[in-house]
C-alpha positions as CSV (number, residue, x, y, z in Angstrom):
1,X,106.5,97.9,106.5
2,X,105.5,101.4,107.6
3,X,102.5,103.4,108.6
4,X,102.1,107.2,108.3
5,X,99.7,110.0,108.8
6,X,99.6,113.6,107.5
7,X,97.3,116.5,108.4
8,X,97.3,119.8,106.6
9,X,95.3,123.0,107.4
10,X,94.6,125.6,104.8
11,X,94.9,129.0,106.4
12,X,93.9,131.2,103.5
13,X,93.8,131.1,99.7
14,X,97.6,130.7,99.6
15,X,99.0,129.6,102.9
16,X,98.9,126.1,104.5
17,X,100.6,124.3,107.4
18,X,100.6,120.8,108.8
19,X,102.1,118.0,110.7
20,X,103.1,114.4,109.8
21,X,104.4,111.3,111.4
22,X,105.7,107.9,110.3
23,X,106.5,104.6,112.1
24,X,108.7,102.1,110.4
25,X,108.7,98.4,111.4
26,X,112.0,96.7,110.5
27,X,113.7,93.4,110.9
28,X,116.1,92.9,113.8
29,X,119.7,93.7,112.9
30,X,122.8,92.1,114.4
31,X,125.5,94.3,115.8
32,X,128.8,92.9,117.1
33,X,129.0,92.7,120.9
34,X,125.3,93.7,121.3
35,X,123.5,90.8,119.5
36,X,120.1,91.4,117.8
37,X,118.9,95.0,118.0
38,X,115.5,96.4,117.0
39,X,115.7,99.1,114.4
40,X,112.0,100.2,114.5
41,X,111.7,104.0,114.5
42,X,109.4,107.0,114.7
43,X,109.6,110.2,112.6
44,X,107.6,113.4,113.0
45,X,107.7,116.6,111.0
46,X,105.9,119.9,110.3
47,X,105.4,121.8,107.1
48,X,104.3,125.3,106.0
49,X,103.9,126.5,102.5
50,X,102.2,128.6,99.9
51,X,100.3,127.6,96.8
52,X,100.8,129.6,93.6
């Protein structure tokens, strides 16, 4: 399962920029010598672009 958000700001008729983030919920995984490990993770990013 995952949840995410994205926000974009239009600066002019052509240019835009934004940020985004995601959190992923995962099952525990088993690693030798460490036992069960949680693999949940965060991801964040940014974008900039131009519309044609």
